[in-house]
Structure formats: structure tokens, C-alpha cells
C-alpha positions, 0 to 999 in steps of 0.5 A: 500500500502506498503511503497516501492510501495508508493515511487517507483517513487521517483528516485533522489528525494530521497536523503537518506532513513532509511527503518526499515520495509516495512510497510503498509501505511494506509494514508498520511498526511501533517498536524501532527494533521491528522496523524493516526496509519500507516500513512506517514507524510510529513514535509514541510516548509511553509510561516508561519510554518515548518512541521519538527517542528511537527515530534514529534507530527506525530510520537506520533499520529502513523506515520510509515513513515516520508518524510522530506527535512531537513537533520538536522531534518532527522539525529536527528529524524531518530536517535530518532525514530529508529522504524519509516521509514525516507526518506530524499527528495530533496523537501518534497512537490514534495514527497507528490505529487508523494506519493499521486498520487501513493496512490490513484492509479495515477488517474490524468493519467486517466483524461483529465485535463484542467489547467487555470492560470492567474490573473483574469478570472480563476473561470468564465472561469472554469465554462464556460468550464465545462458547455460547456463540460457538454452540449456536453455530457462530464461530467466535474468536477471543482476545484477552488476558489468557491469549488469542483463540480462534478457529483452533489457533492460539497466540500468547499476548502480553496485554489483555488488549493488544496494540491497535496494529496487533488487533487489526492483524488478528482480525484479518487472520480471523476473517481468513479462517471464517471467523466473523465474530470476536469477543474481546477484553477492553481494558481502561489502559487500552482505551486511554492509549487508543488501542481500539480507536476508530473501532465500532463494537456491536455490543459493549459490556460492563461487568463491575467497577472497583479501584484498580490500576491506579498508580504510577504508569497507570491511572491517576485516580479512580475517577480517571479509571472509570471515565476511560471505562465509560468511553467504550459505551460511546463506541457501540450499537448496544450495551449490556450492563450489571445493574448491581454494580457500584457507579452504574449510574455513571455508565447509564448516563453515558449510555443515555447521552449517546442513545445506546439501546441497553439491557441489564442483568442482576441477581438483586433486581427482578425488574432487570432484563436478565435476572438470576435467582435461586443460587445453589453452591454445592461442593464436589471436586468440580464445585458446581454452581446452579441458578435460575435465569429469568429473561424474555418471559422465559425461565431456565435452570442453569448449571455451570462448572465455574465456581462462585457467585461472581460466576453467576454474574458472568453467566448472566452477562454472557446470556444477555449478550448472546440472547440479544444476538438471537441465541435461544435460551436452551443453547445458552444453558447447554453451553454454560453447562460445558464451558471451562475458563482457563486460569479463572477458578479452574478446577484441576482434575485427577482420578486420585484427587478427592478434594477441590483444587482451584487454580486462579489468577488472583494476584491482588488483594481485591481479586484474592478476597473475591476468590475467598468469598466465592469459595466460602459459599461452599462451606469447606472444612478448611481453605488452604491457599498457596500464593506469592506476589510478583516482583517489580510491582507495588509493595503495598499489594504484597502487604494487602494480599498477606493480610487478606490471606491471613484473614480468610485462609485456614492455612497460607502457604507463602511462596514464589510468584514471578519474583522477576528482578527482585529477591524472593526473600524481600517479597515474602518479607513484605507479605509477612508484614500483612499476614502479621496483622491477622491471626492466620496460620502460615508457612513459608516455602520458597520453591512453588512446586514444593509449596503446592506439594505441601498444601496437597499433602496436608489437605483433607476431605472437605478442604479446598486448596487454592493455587492463587496468582498464576492462573493461565501462566505456564512459567515462573519469571526469575531474573529476566528468564521465564522457566516452564512452570505449569501448576496443572502439571505439578498437581498431576505429578503429585497425585501420580506419585501416590 
């Protein structure tokens, strides 16, 4: 594609440009190290680095066009490299989104996109929506925290919502495989950084809201956090919202101002469009959850394999999205009875295991407390929790997680969880500061494999063992190296030796 075609929709986004030649653009990169001959490089400011500092490297690697939003950099580098095309934009990330869409043939315009935002429940709800649609004969892709899934393909990603270039690349690949529907997690960071800029969602979903991602390099305040969440509801044809969530009036105001048709789901308000009641939580190695769905004048008993009250909300949410798309209630019920969610209250099965063992991604105080409250609904004899805290992350998170586990667990097994560049002993010391505020019993076992073995060895019939923090991850990151580590394999190894 020629440069003129790539930027034809920039409009007022392009503040100035110095087009030396309408050269062919062979690719787009936002990392100067990935630039090749004939590529367009997008220089954008990030939380840690500024892409404008890497323009020299991009040109050296063969960039024929540069998008930037620093006027100073634009003037300096356009004079320095007179044979390279430069476009000064109002926002480089918006430019990346529009150029990427054009480069891949505007694939998002040919798809039905379902965007899910909220503090908790995005991943589980995405899996539920996708499974229901697949059950209804509608191929559906997933983009989210656990990775990319479509037509039997899997791809790992670092962010819940990838950069706009990656999104449009993925949409194009999905279309090639006959997948025209995609359910994706849309994080507040993605909205703030314009990763979904220029896209239109058939359905926008709001799960819930509570303070998260607030701090250096993220959001300045809870107000900013929720305001970015709300932006998704200016980019959709219809919406589905959790009527029981805090701050729901803020989302409702945005929906009303944009005249977006909306349905609600609730476990408390019978007037909601999708109402869940008669919840029943019963324990076996799967920890089943039952509830009754009332929607569109119909009533249906639903049985789901994903434990916890929050799973009822996620199932209600998924049902509301899919039934508004025309899927019948029987198909919804059948699909939800089968769905599994990787790394989210995920039961681990083994023929010799007679206790529930749950793997969950809970890696902060909020998600860990939510997990404990969900598990307590099953009235276990004891809860044994194996957890650690990540290195290069907030120390406050460690204090809080220690305090939460000490408060709710009958036994906490404190161990490693991606120490990264920090010393494991320092991380565990911080966790102990929090747990010391409680009367909770604990032990410290540095090696995570040994910690899991210890928990399983001491668990008895009626107990529940929680392996918290890693979820879908299959590695342990230490000093810049990712070592293979899959908790499912560790549990199997333990029981295979019995």
C-alpha cells in the first residue's frame, strides 16, 4: 500500500506532513527494533519510554515513513532525514490505529465485535460468550488476558488488549479462517492509549467497577479509571450492563447521552432484563454452581462448572449478550453447562484427587478476597491457599494480599510468584508484614512446586486448596528468564506419585 492510501483517513489528525515520495509501505511498526526496509514507524510516548527517542534507530533499520506527535522531534528529524516521509499527528497512537486498520484492509468493519470492560469478570465472561456463540453455530474468536483463540489457533499476548496494529492483524487472520465474530477484553489502559480507536463494537459490556490500576504508569485516580471505562459505551450499537454494580449510574448516563439501546442483568433486581435467582453452591471436586435465569418471559435452570457467585454474574452477562444476538435460551444453558475458563477458578482434575483444587489468577488483594468469598459459599472444612506476589510491582499489594490471606485462609502457604528482578526473600518479607496483622496460620516455602506439594499433602476431605496468582501462566519469571512452570502439571505429578 502506498503511503497516501495508508493515511487517507487521517483528516485533522494530521497536523503537518513532509511527503518526499509516495512510497510503498511494506509494514508498520511501533517498536524501532521491528522496523524493516519500507516500513512506517510510529513514535509514541509511553509510561516508561518515548518512541521519538528511537527515530534514529527506525530510520537506520529502513523506515520510509515516520508518524510522530512531537513537533520538536518532527522539525529536527524531518530536517535530518530529508529522504524519509514525516507526518506530524495530533496523537501518534490514534495514527497507528487508523494506519493499521487501513493496512490490513479495515477488517474490524467486517466483524461483529463484542467489547467487555470492567474490573473483574472480563476473561470468564469472554469465554462464556464465545462458547455460547460457538454452540449456536457462530464461530467466535477471543482476545484477552489468557491469549488469542480462534478457529483452533492460539497466540500468547502480553496485554489483555493488544496494540491497535496487533488487533487489526488478528482480525484479518480471523476473517481468513471464517471467523466473523470476536469477543474481546477492553481494558481502561487500552482505551486511554487508543488501542481500539476508530473501532465500532456491536455490543459493549460492563461487568463491575472497583479501584484498580491506579498508580504510577497507570491511572491517576479512580475517577480517571472509570471515565476511560465509560468511553467504550460511546463506541457501540448496544450495551449490556450489571445493574448491581457500584457507579452504574455513571455508565447509564453515558449510555443515555449517546442513545445506546441497553439491557441489564442482576441477581438483586427482578425488574432487570436478565435476572438470576435461586443460587445453589454445592461442593464436589468440580464445585458446581446452579441458578435460575429469568429473561424474555422465559425461565431456565442453569448449571455451570465455574465456581462462585461472581460466576453467576458472568453467566448472566454472557446470556444477555448472546440472547440479544438471537441465541435461544436452551443453547445458552447447554453451553454454560460445558464451558471451562482457563486460569479463572479452574478446577484441576485427577482420578486420585478427592478434594477441590482451584487454580486462579488472583494476584491482588481485591481479586484474592473475591476468590475467598466465592469459595466460602461452599462451606469447606478448611481453605488452604498457596500464593506469592510478583516482583517489580507495588509493595503495598504484597502487604494487602498477606493480610487478606491471613484473614480468610485456614492455612497460607507463602511462596514464589514471578519474583522477576527482585529477591524472593524481600517479597515474602513484605507479605509477612500483612499476614502479621491477622491471626492466620502460615508457612513459608520458597520453591512453588514444593509449596503446592505441601498444601496437597496436608489437605483433607472437605478442604479446598487454592493455587492463587498464576492462573493461565505456564512459567515462573526469575531474573529476566521465564522457566516452564505449569501448576496443572505439578498437581498431576503429585497425585501420580501416590
